[in-house]
C-alpha positions in Angstrom: 35.5 25.0 3.1 34.1 22.0 5.1 34.5 18.3 3.1 33.4 15.1 4.6 32.7 12.0 3.0 29.6 11.0 3.7 28.2 7.7 2.8 24.5 7.8 4.0 23.6 6.9 0.3 24.8 3.0 1.4 24.4 2.9 5.0 21.9 4.6 5.9 18.4 3.3 6.6 16.0 6.0 6.0 18.1 7.7 3.0 18.4 4.1 1.0 14.2 3.0 1.7 13.3 6.2 0.7 15.3 6.4 -2.4 14.2 2.4 -2.8 10.2 3.7 -2.5 10.5 6.4 -4.5 12.0 4.1 -7.2 9.4 1.3 -6.9 6.7 3.5 -6.7 7.3 4.4 -10.5 6.9 0.6 -11.1 4.3 0.2 -8.9 2.5 3.1 -10.4 2.8 1.5 -14.0 1.6 -1.8 -12.5 -1.6 -0.7 -11.3 -2.5 2.0 -13.7 -5.2 0.3 -15.4 -7.2 0.2 -12.4 -7.5 4.6 -12.8 -6.0 4.5 -9.2 -2.5 4.9 -6.9 -1.4 1.5 -5.8 -2.6 2.0 -2.5 -6.2 2.3 -2.7 -5.8 -1.3 -4.6 -4.7 -2.6 -1.9 -7.5 -0.8 0.3 -9.7 -3.0 -1.9 -7.4 -6.0 -2.1 -7.5 -5.7 2.3 -11.5 -5.8 2.3 -12.0 -8.5 -0.6 -9.5 -10.9 2.4 -12.1 -9.6 5.2 -15.0 -7.0 5.1 -16.8 -4.8 6.5 -13.6 -3.5 8.6 -13.1 0.0 10.6 -10.8 2.5 9.0 -8.7 2.1 12.4 -8.5 -1.6 11.3 -7.0 -0.9 7.5 -5.7 2.2 9.0 -3.0 -0.9 11.3 -2.8 -3.7 9.3 -1.6 -1.1 6.2 0.6 1.0 8.2 -1.4 4.3 7.6 -2.1 6.8 10.7 -5.9 6.9 11.1 -6.7 10.3 9.1 -5.2 9.3 5.9 -6.7 6.2 5.7 -10.0 8.0 6.1 -9.5 10.7 3.5 -8.6 7.7 1.0 -11.6 5.4 1.6 -13.8 8.8 1.4 -12.0 8.7 -1.6 -12.9 5.3 -2.6 -16.4 6.1 -1.7 -17.2 8.7 -3.9 -16.3 6.2 -6.9 -18.6 4.2 -5.1 -15.9 1.1 -4.3 -16.9 1.4 -1.2 -19.5 2.3 1.6 -18.6 3.8 4.7 -20.9 3.8 7.3 -21.0 5.3 11.6 -21.7 3.4 14.2 -20.8 5.6 17.4 -17.2 6.5 16.9 -16.2 4.3 14.6 -16.8 4.2 10.7 -16.9 0.8 9.0 -15.8 0.6 5.7 -17.6 -2.5 3.2 -17.8 -2.8 -0.5 -19.9 -0.8 -2.4 -22.0 -0.9 -6.4 -18.6 -0.2 -8.6 -16.2 -2.6 -6.0 -17.4 -5.6 -8.7 -15.5 -3.9 -11.4 -13.2 -3.1 -10.3 -11.3 -5.8 -7.8 -10.6 -8.2 -11.0 -8.5 -5.7 -12.5 -6.5 -5.1 -9.2 -6.4 -9.1 -8.3 -4.7 -9.0 -11.6 -2.4 -5.8 -12.0 -1.6 -7.1 -8.2 -0.5 -10.7 -9.9 1.0 -8.6 -12.8 3.1 -6.6 -10.0 4.4 -9.6 -8.4 5.0 -10.7 -11.7 6.7 -7.3 -12.2 9.0 -7.6 -9.4 10.5 -11.3 -9.7 11.5 -10.7 -12.6 13.1 -6.8 -11.9 14.7 -8.4 -8.2 15.1 -12.1 -8.9 16.0 -14.3 -5.7 16.9 -11.3 -3.6 12.9 -10.2 -3.9 11.9 -12.2 -0.7 15.0 -12.0 1.4 14.3 -8.0 1.4 10.4 -8.3 1.9 11.4 -10.9 4.7 13.6 -8.5 6.1 11.1 -5.1 5.8 8.7 -6.8 7.1 11.2 -7.6 10.4 12.6 -4.7 10.1 8.4 -2.4 10.4 8.1 -4.6 13.1 10.9 -3.4 15.4 10.3 0.4 14.6 6.7 -0.1 15.1 6.7 -2.0 19.1 
């Protein structure tokens, strides 16, 4: 029988990132529960709050999703009246829908609460970790 000592639980970038993501997702889901949606949908709305309208492609690029995934998510938001989709040639523009004004203050407060929660859970190491994640994501995307 084979017996090897693997240490990937503490040394593998893929495994540790995926394990962290599963753990953090449970907390994020709870923080964004008042929106009635997964956090990703709030992040789309908050990105539009920063600059709108935006194309599906631009939203996908900014938030790190495949275009097809972003397209599916904005269609879900459109079904809830949170965004309006407008086709312009081969581009689909995304802007606020009639229900956006009701959701945005809730999403903003959830984001603020999420920041406070992660500050409390992660402490001073949060900024170092986030900076490293941003830098390393850029390396992998290049």
